[in-house]
PABA-45835 format. One line per 3 residues: number of its first residue (from 1); for each residue x, y, z of N, C-alpha, C. Coordinates in steps of 0.001 Angstrom, whole numbers, plus 500000, padded with zeros to 6 digits. Layout:
# PABA-45835
NUM = X,Y,Z,X,Y,Z,X,Y,Z; ... .
This chain:
# PABA-45835
1 = 515392,511763,492274,514110,512415,492633,513140,512430,491404; 513704,512555,490184,512828,512779,488949,512189,511453,488818; 512558,510210,489078,511792,509101,489028,510976,508697,490201 .
4 = 511261,509339,491262,510430,509047,492471,509062,509606,492371; 508784,510858,492008,507609,511346,491946,506516,510698,490937; 506945,510478,489742,505989,509721,488884,505629,508253,489276 .
7 = 506680,507504,489786,506456,506171,490346,505438,506169,491433; 505792,507195,492517,504686,507349,493576,503325,507605,493285; 503345,508593,492217,501942,508884,491792,501240,507739,491087 .
10 = 501981,506946,490296,501381,505792,489687,501058,504678,490625; 501804,504551,491720,501424,503513,492761,500194,504093,493573; 500260,505345,493835,499039,505885,494749,497702,505976,493940 .
13 = 497814,506199,492590,496667,506184,491793,496013,504782,491616; 496965,503947,491476,496520,502516,491328,496046,502021,492513; 496636,502078,493635,496045,501630,494968,494837,502478,495488 .
16 = 494807,503730,494966,493636,504494,495514,492339,503929,494879; 492557,503383,493547,491302,502880,492894,490951,501421,493465; 492006,500769,494059,491753,499377,494679,490875,499278,495779 .
19 = 490625,500321,496397,489443,500203,497491,488218,500385,496909; 487976,500893,495795,486706,501013,495121,486478,499547,494519; 487536,498961,493805,487277,497675,493238,486990,496588,494381 .
22 = 487629,496835,495605,487347,495882,496622,485834,495940,497139; 485510,497261,497389,484078,497403,497735,483118,496984,496864; 483275,496942,495605,482391,496462,494624,482366,494858,494560 .
25 = 483486,494298,494608,483669,492765,494576,483341,492224,496012; 483428,492893,496964,483038,492144,498356,481696,492072,498410; 480838,492719,497726,479500,492620,497698,478971,491197,497274 .
28 = 479802,490542,496447,479426,489253,495923,480429,488143,496439; 481587,488445,496788,482666,487466,496930,483199,487835,498345; 483254,486868,499193,483815,486962,500545,485387,487354,500554 .
31 = 485822,487935,501658,487196,488551,501594,488197,487331,501217; 488149,486092,501915,489108,484911,501662,489215,484625,500354; 488054,484142,499669,488170,483686,498179,488593,484778,497331 .
34 = 488115,485986,497527,488423,487225,496701,489795,487248,496667; 490397,487370,497881,491976,487739,497925,492806,486493,497480; 492206,485277,497824,493038,484079,497212,492870,484326,495770 .
37 = 491989,484395,495108,492036,484632,493612,492803,485707,493262; 492643,486732,493801,493520,488149,493497,494961,487573,493542; 495444,486986,494585,496797,486606,494809,497348,485542,493687 .
40 = 496477,484467,493592,497054,483452,492787,497082,483948,491163; 495953,484748,490896,495878,485071,489583,497136,486026,489166; 497398,486926,490164,498541,487950,490053,499934,487153,490020 .
43 = 499921,486057,490852,501132,485274,490932,501456,484705,489447; 500364,484124,488935,500433,483496,487541,500873,484558,486423; 500260,485840,486548,500534,486739,485636,502139,487297,485792 .
46 = 502575,487409,487126,503913,487812,487252,504906,486745,486914; 504440,485489,487048,505419,484332,486797,505522,484343,485198; 504419,484626,484517,504569,484846,482980,505451,485812,482514 .
49 = 505503,486917,483353,506375,488061,482976,507845,487611,483291; 508059,486850,484381,509358,486349,484728,509749,485384,483577; 508974,484547,483164,509364,483509,482169,509643,484216,480891 .
52 = 508996,485294,480571,509471,485930,479280,510706,486520,479183; 511017,487173,480433,512257,487878,480676,513481,486951,481005; 513319,485983,481700,514380,485188,482243,514300,483674,481627 .
55 = 513249,483309,480964,512993,481883,480790,512292,481185,481875; 511554,480146,481472,510755,479493,482342,511673,478709,483395; 512596,477988,482985,513480,477302,483994,514095,478227,485086 .
58 = 514808,479269,484451,515410,480242,485352,514385,480863,486298; 513203,481199,485854,512172,481802,486523,511888,481061,487713; 511558,479659,487423,511152,478736,488399,512311,478428,489590 .
61 = 513639,478438,488939,514663,478313,489976,514759,479475,490830; 514767,480639,490211,514845,481868,491065,513859,481917,492219; 512481,481626,491872,511388,481671,492867,511502,480622,493991 .
64 = 511970,479405,493599,512130,478379,494473,513386,478725,495324; 514543,479245,494899,515685,479529,495833,515212,480675,496759; 514341,481467,496349,513962,482527,497398,512680,482156,498163 .
67 = 512680,480904,498650,511335,480506,499281,511253,481136,500581; 512203,481426,501183,512115,481872,502740,511639,483326,502712; 512281,484392,501894,511519,485671,501712,510320,485676,501177 .
70 = 510030,484730,500245,508771,484714,499595,507732,484253,500512; 507919,483365,501385,507034,482792,502403,506561,483944,503316; 507592,484795,503734,507453,485868,504813,506656,487019,504146 .
73 = 507058,487387,502931,506299,488417,502314,505012,488062,501794; 504793,486790,501390,503574,486153,501163,502479,486523,502223; 503032,486226,503466,502230,486499,504627,501868,487857,504996 .
76 = 503058,488719,505285,502722,490007,505695,502606,491071,504652; 502775,490806,503325,502584,491857,502409,501472,491426,501523; 500763,490360,501750,499725,489960,500930,498575,489357,501677 .
79 = 498847,488053,502190,497761,487232,502734,497119,487989,503934; 497847,488467,505010,497289,489012,506056,496680,490360,505823; 497442,491318,505080,496799,492653,504962,495689,492698,504003 .
82 = 495759,491756,502851,494878,491690,501935,493561,491358,502466; 493492,490163,503453,492266,489738,503986,491755,490964,505147; 492533,491466,505743,492248,492539,506763,491365,493719,506036 .
85 = 492086,494157,504901,491445,495305,504201,490240,494877,503716; 490092,493667,502948,488760,493259,502291,487742,493108,503402; 488037,492574,504572,487084,492375,505593,486647,493805,506262 .
88 = 487666,494742,506408,487250,496065,506800,486398,496868,505907; 486841,496612,504692,485869,497396,503685,484316,496905,503657; 484203,495700,504133,482682,495280,504212,481970,496074,505242 .
91 = 482794,496652,506114,482049,497447,507274,482180,498944,507306; 483104,499471,506415,483140,500975,506312,483313,501131,504720; 483257,502539,504468,483403,503064,503164,484688,502839,502608 .
94 = 485025,502759,501395,486298,502547,500833,487229,503741,501162; 486617,505041,501066,487345,506154,501556,487852,506082,502973; 487067,505613,503863,487612,505562,505260,488665,504468,505442 .
97 = 488575,503278,504588,489594,502457,504626,490831,503016,503990; 490825,503775,503105,492133,504353,502479,492815,505445,503490; 491840,506064,504165,492366,507098,505088,492980,506336,506219 .
100 = 492445,505170,506763,492904,504341,507834,494279,503902,507395; 494408,503496,506269,495824,502893,505723,496962,504077,505727; 496392,505144,505678,497534,506234,505754,498390,506304,507054 .
103 = 498088,505360,507997,498999,505266,509217,500281,504497,508939; 500544,503715,507709,501674,503025,507381,503023,503863,507532; 503056,505053,507262,504302,505743,507331,504755,505747,508879 .
106 = 503824,505970,509765,504038,506121,511239,504738,504735,511660; 504057,503584,511230,504611,502393,511656,505890,502066,510968; 505967,502561,509712,507316,502296,509014,508398,503111,509756 .
109 = 508068,504334,510141,509227,505175,510757,509665,504421,512037; 508652,504088,512873,509021,503262,514098,509856,501999,513832; 509500,501291,512943,510185,500104,512568,511531,500341,512049 .
112 = 511631,501520,511221,512904,501738,510763,513965,502207,511679; 513544,502803,512630,514416,503315,513667,515037,502152,514327; 514437,500958,514329,515145,499696,514953,515795,499039,514009 .
115 = 515317,498836,512711,515891,497705,511817,516660,498475,510685; 516510,499834,510463,517269,500538,509418,518076,501644,509982; 519141,501168,510784,519762,502336,511411,520462,503111,510526 .
118 = 520802,502735,509147,521542,503667,508259,520632,504665,507648; 519252,504566,507854,518277,505544,507305,518589,506852,508133; 518578,508110,507625,518475,509211,508260,517205,509764,508409 .
121 = 516660,510050,509622,515482,510642,509856,515685,511967,510613; 515858,513080,509751,516033,514443,510251,514677,515137,510613; 514750,516190,511017,513565,516931,511434,512540,517120,510195 .
124 = 512990,517263,509069,512172,517502,507875,511276,516183,507602; 511969,515009,507561,511214,513887,507425,510141,513551,508435; 510461,513752,509769,509682,513662,510831,508408,514570,510756 .
127 = 508730,515834,510380,507755,516830,510199,506833,516535,508973; 507378,516021,508036,506597,515454,506846,505627,514381,507146; 506010,513430,508066,505115,512525,508506,503957,512956,509373 .
130 = 504365,513890,510338,503471,514485,511222,502347,515473,510347; 502942,516119,509427,502062,517099,508640,501056,516140,507740; 501581,515084,507174,500705,514175,506441,499645,513594,507322 .
133 = 499827,513171,508503,498867,512593,509393,497738,513837,509825; 498191,514920,509942,497360,516118,510184,496363,516319,509030; 496792,516140,507852,496171,516270,506451,495135,515175,506554 .
136 = 495525,513935,506951,494551,512835,506853,493534,512943,507877; 493865,513627,508920,492779,514019,510062,491698,514863,509350; 492193,515880,508553,491544,516928,508085,490621,516349,506867 .
139 = 491250,515541,506214,490581,514879,505049,489393,514080,505526; 489609,513246,506549,488579,512377,507225,487425,513261,507571; 487765,514189,508385,486668,515057,508876,485369,514619,509430 .
142 = 485259,513309,509699,484086,512807,510335,484513,511413,510881; 483643,510928,511746,483822,509588,512331,483087,508526,511523; 483627,507420,511331,482885,506348,510518,481579,505846,511288 .
145 = 480441,506021,510504,479237,505442,510941,479084,504134,511018; 478259,503522,511826,477849,502004,511653,478308,501250,512983; 478481,501948,514142,478683,501393,515390,480009,500693,515477 .
148 = 479916,499541,516297,481165,498803,516607,481553,498030,515373; 480576,497545,514449,481303,496951,513362,482180,497923,512429; 481803,499068,512284,482557,500214,511635,483853,500342,512319 .
151 = 483755,500401,513597,485077,500715,514448,485888,499310,514320; 485384,498203,514262,486134,497072,514084,486838,496982,512544; 485875,497405,511620,486475,497538,510120,487725,498488,509986 .
154 = 487578,499601,510707,488497,500524,510618,489824,499930,511343; 489761,499354,512581,490841,498779,513098,491564,497648,512399; 490833,496882,511684,491337,495942,510738,492279,496554,509818 .
157 = 491718,497651,509056,492624,498247,508120,493937,498866,508793; 493823,499279,509970,494797,499985,510649,495914,498839,510930; 495502,497623,511377,496210,496455,511519,496870,496035,510276 .
160 = 496212,496141,509241,496817,495866,507867,498083,496811,507556; 497801,497919,508246,498957,499033,507906,500184,498589,508718; 500156,498006,509857,501360,497475,510690,501934,496364,509733 .
163 = 501082,495470,509241,501555,494309,508331,502396,494893,507274; 501743,495953,506549,502461,496467,505317,503721,497251,505643; 503767,497911,506726,504918,498552,507276,506157,497569,507419 .
166 = 505689,496518,508137,506794,495427,508287,507192,494848,507140; 506220,494626,506129,506730,494074,504853,507472,495030,503932; 507251,496464,504238,508143,497282,503570,509573,497270,504027 .
169 = 509741,497240,505325,511108,497072,505956,511795,495902,505612; 511136,494769,505591,511634,493417,505324,511995,493320,503826; 510936,493850,503026,511204,493853,501557,512484,494706,501237 .
172 = 512734,495824,501835,513934,496534,501585,515067,495865,501904; 515059,495169,502871,516326,494377,503123,516602,493199,502191; 515445,492549,501803,515724,491386,500975,515867,491730,499456 .
175 = 515311,492828,499065,515389,493321,497522,516809,493426,497133; 517746,493542,498221,519362,493706,497778,519768,492459,497237; 519324,491397,497713,519904,490090,497416,518951,489185,496285 .
178 = 517545,489714,496321,516798,488944,495479,515860,489985,494593; 515919,489632,493269,515214,490637,492456,513748,490802,492784; 513361,492155,492515,512051,492447,492915,510950,491668,492235 .
181 = 510980,491353,490931,509899,490567,490121,509948,489122,490903; 511048,488730,491275,511000,487325,491870,510294,487274,493127; 510554,488272,494000,509823,488488,495272,508313,488746,495060 .
184 = 508085,489547,494035,506496,489961,493787,505902,488634,493354; 506478,487909,492415,505847,486498,491894,505775,485593,493048; 506803,485326,493709,506637,484243,494866,505732,484517,495859 .
187 = 505905,485786,496351,504955,486226,497482,503484,486159,497062; 503117,486493,495794,501778,486503,495540,501166,484974,495446; 501981,484138,494811,501666,482726,494815,501519,482064,496241 .
190 = 502429,482474,497113,502444,481991,498310,501196,482513,499157; 500870,483720,498943,499785,484326,499670,498467,483644,499167; 498388,483560,497964,497244,482611,497316,496987,481220,498052 .
193 = 498083,480468,498195,498067,479230,498752,497763,479349,500110; 498172,480223,500883,497936,480600,502300,496376,480778,502559; 495721,481520,501599,494437,481913,501751,493527,480981,501149 .
196 = 493961,479984,500336,493187,478976,499660,492302,478056,500617; 492847,477473,501710,491936,476741,502677,490876,477376,503230; 491130,478561,503604,490035,479391,504181,489006,479737,503143 .
199 = 489375,480070,501998,488503,480404,500914,487545,479336,500591; 487905,478191,500617,487089,476896,500283,485772,476887,501224; 485841,477497,502481,484734,477488,503244,483747,478672,502978 .
202 = 484184,479629,502124,483433,480767,501826,483256,481047,500377; 483158,480028,499621,482915,480163,498236,481390,480748,497892; 481314,481498,496878,480023,482115,496467,478932,481157,496269 .
205 = 477780,481400,496701,476640,480389,496439,476335,480372,494916; 476442,481441,494401,476172,481657,492790,477327,482169,492164; 477136,482488,490634,478195,483206,489924,478008,484639,490229 .
208 = 479286,485252,490541,479372,486695,490974,478857,487550,489906; 478433,488628,490213,477984,489634,489094,479004,490065,488018; 478824,490604,486945,479692,491121,486075,480716,492208,486576 .
211 = 479930,493065,487439,480691,494170,488275,481558,493674,489126; 481324,492684,489980,482264,492066,490889,483369,491419,490245; 483098,490635,489208,484109,489988,488433,485082,490886,487752 .
214 = 484598,491840,487101,485488,492887,486413,486273,493529,487434; 485742,494014,488658,486396,494644,489723,487545,493816,490119; 487246,492429,490371,488297,491481,490846,489464,491400,489997 .
217 = 489185,491193,488612,490104,491214,487445,491028,492507,487418; 490253,493745,487539,491158,494876,487449,492135,494961,488669; 491514,494555,489891,492325,494679,491097,493540,493748,491017 .
220 = 493236,492576,490273,494414,491633,490127,495512,492046,489101; 495102,492666,488039,496025,493005,486899,496731,494423,487409; 495964,495328,487753,496491,496726,487929,496917,496863,489386 .
223 = 495931,496679,490243,496282,496769,491624,497307,495965,492408; 497602,494846,491826,498416,493692,492322,499565,493443,491501; 499321,492785,490276,500508,492380,489561,501357,493584,489008 .
226 = 500828,494655,488515,501640,495754,487998,502115,496519,489423; 501148,496756,490271,501707,497574,491471,502720,496783,492207; 502935,495492,492264,503915,494793,492963,505283,495112,492324 .
229 = 505337,495082,490929,506449,495394,490158,507061,496738,490579; 506165,497721,490561,506548,499069,490725,506816,499212,492268; 506227,498605,493099,506605,498655,494600,508020,498123,494832 .
232 = 508353,496983,494368,509644,496441,494742,510756,497166,494007; 510443,497774,492786,511411,498685,492085,511779,499827,493052; 510687,500539,493580,510846,501640,494414,511449,501300,495798 .
235 = 511173,500046,496362,511938,499687,497615,513445,499572,497315; 513722,499029,496152,515270,499032,495821,515930,500243,495756; 515206,501159,495061,515818,502410,494650,515716,503609,495823 .
238 = 514662,503565,496467,514317,504616,497504,514238,504092,498917; 513934,502902,499171,513793,502614,500607,512419,502527,501129; 511995,501782,502074,510674,501668,502611,510158,502877,503299 .
241 = 510877,503695,503976,510265,504947,504555,509683,505938,503638; 510480,506046,502541,510060,506993,501419,508891,506458,500594; 508870,505086,500362,507907,504478,499641,506618,504354,500213 .
244 = 506563,504330,501727,505360,504189,502517,504595,505581,502414; 505201,506757,502021,504530,507941,501977,503505,507806,500848; 503499,506825,499997,502404,506660,499165,501061,506394,499652 .
247 = 500928,506132,500933,499642,505966,501625,499124,507247,501997; 500006,508274,501986,499253,509596,502279,498539,510272,501056; 498966,509719,499876,498436,510105,498516,497051,509300,498274 .
250 = 496980,508216,498751,495980,507305,498470,494546,507855,498736; 494477,508442,499933,493083,508921,500215,492577,510142,499362; 493520,510783,498758,493200,511955,497780,492664,511389,496464 .
253 = 493336,510321,496026,492968,509573,494880,491499,509029,495026; 491357,508238,496164,490121,507580,496535,489034,508650,496588; 489248,509904,497050,488332,510929,497083,487995,511427,495628 .
256 = 489057,511286,494852,488694,511764,493390,488012,510760,492609; 488315,509452,492777,487512,508483,492057,486131,508434,492654; 485790,508687,494043,484413,508775,494512,483694,509788,493857 .
259 = 484220,510900,493651,483527,512072,492970,483305,511800,491565; 484267,511249,490781,484099,510973,489561,483054,509872,489078; 483148,508708,489855,482458,507690,489648,481207,507392,490342 .
262 = 481094,508113,491737,479984,507840,492433,479348,509166,492850; 479653,510293,492265,479050,511539,492446,479084,512049,493910; 480196,511796,494530,480396,512126,495941,480983,513601,495882 .
265 = 480510,514530,496722,480940,515820,496819,482322,515923,497228; 483145,516829,496834,484360,517199,497390,484377,518409,498194; 484555,518482,499440,484420,519629,500276,485782,520452,500456 .
268 = 485711,521609,501148,486740,522462,501327,487657,521786,502231; 487171,521005,503224,488115,520426,504195,488881,519290,503478; 488277,518583,502576,489049,517570,501860,490071,518138,500931 .
271 = 489794,519353,500300,490912,520004,499490,492004,520392,500533; 491756,520996,501624,492723,521520,502635,493573,520143,503115; 492901,519309,503366,493468,518008,503906,494448,517444,502870 .
274 = 494078,517446,501591,494866,516905,500524,495976,517887,500400; 495949,519110,500449,497257,520033,500328,498104,519789,501387; 497712,519534,502582,498658,519217,503763,499319,517851,503563 .
277 = 498627,516852,502910,499156,515530,502752,500265,515809,501681; 500010,516641,500544,501004,516719,499560,502316,517482,500152; 502042,518371,501040,503278,519099,501614,503945,518049,502551 .
280 = 503171,517151,503203,503907,516186,504055,504643,515079,503144; 504173,514744,502072,504864,513810,501166,506085,514515,500737; 506212,515913,500359,507236,516624,499824,508295,516733,500940 .
283 = 507913,516925,502149,508830,517083,503079,509513,515586,503469; 508582,514663,503708,509085,513352,503981,509730,512625,502998; 509665,513041,501612,510382,512480,500741,511725,512988,500377 .
286 = 511935,514428,500855,513116,515260,500587,513025,516101,499398; 511814,516111,498771,511631,517037,497690,511477,518409,498198; 511146,518661,499366,511019,519838,499977,511768,519896,501283 .
289 = 512694,520882,501450,513469,520874,502681,513251,522069,503497; 513420,521717,504762,513141,522884,505664,514376,523937,505645; 514090,525024,505713,515189,526129,505728,516053,526020,506981 .
292 = 517266,525995,506790,518197,525968,508052,518595,527464,508362; 518809,527530,509639,519115,528796,510093,520584,529029,509796; 520774,530360,509303,522203,530613,508932,523101,530614,510236 .
295 = 524380,530288,510092,525198,530251,511171,525490,531684,511460; 525668,532051,512765,525812,533395,513244,527382,533697,512868; 527727,534962,512538,529131,535328,512178,529777,535469,513418 .
298 = 531120,535109,513453,531842,535159,514607,531994,536646,515087; 531997,536827,516449,532171,538227,516878,533520,538706,516659; 533638,539979,516128,535003,540479,515809,535957,540557,517069 .
301 = 537237,540301,516759,538102,540160,517845,538608,541639,518144; 538488,542066,519367,538865,543382,519791,540356,543580,519473 .
C-alpha cells in the first residue's frame, strides 16, 4: 500500500493535466492526427527506453513476439479511447471530460466480475466505487452546455471509459507474461499506425501554434510515455480494479489545474465532491476498511 498511493497520485496528476493539453492542442490539430502523433512519438520514446535497458535487438524481438496483445492494447487502450476523448473535448470543457471519464471503475468492476473471478469485491470496495461516483456527481454540479454536440462529446468520453476498462482487465491478464514496458511500447506504436490513415485526411492547413505544439509534446512525453510505464507497473502489482480508481482523482486535479492556470473558481460543492471521491478511493483501494460488527458472545449455558 505504501507504493500504491504515490503511484496513484502521480498517474492522476499526470492524466488530470492531459485534458488541459488536449483542449489546447485540439484548437489547431484535429483529433486523429493529434493522437496519431501522440502515439507514434510516445512509442519511439518508449522504444528508446527499452533499447537502453535491454539492448536494441532484444527490445525489437520482445515487442515483435508480443504482437497479439500489442495490437489489442493498441486499439482498446490507445487508438480508440485517445480519439474518442480528443473528439469529445472539442465539444465539452476539459473538466467535464475528466468527470465523464470517472465512470471507468464502474465498467472495470462489471468486467472484473466476469473475467477476474479471483478478485475479491467485498462491501467496502463496492461502497468505495459508489461513494466515488456520488462525489463525481457533486463535483460536476451542473449539466454540460452546448446542446446535442455537448451531449455527444460527453457520451464519446464515456465510451472511451468502456474501452479503458476493457484495456485494464486485458492488460492485467497479459502483463503477467509480457513485461509492462514492452506492452506500453508496442501498443503505442500500434495505435499510431492504426490512426495514421485517418489522420492523413485531417492534416492541419498551416503550422500549429506554439501553444498547441508544446501541449502535444508535453502530452506525449508525460501524459503518455511516462504514464504508460507507471500504468503497466501498477497493473502488475495492484490489478486493474484498484488502478481504475485513478479516474476518481483525475477530476480533482483537473479542477486544480483550471483554477491555477485558467483562474476558474473552486466552489464549496467542488471541495465536497473531491472529499467524497478521496474517501471512495480509500475504500475501493483497501486503505480504509469498513468496521465489522463484533461477533455476539455465546449465551451462557444454564
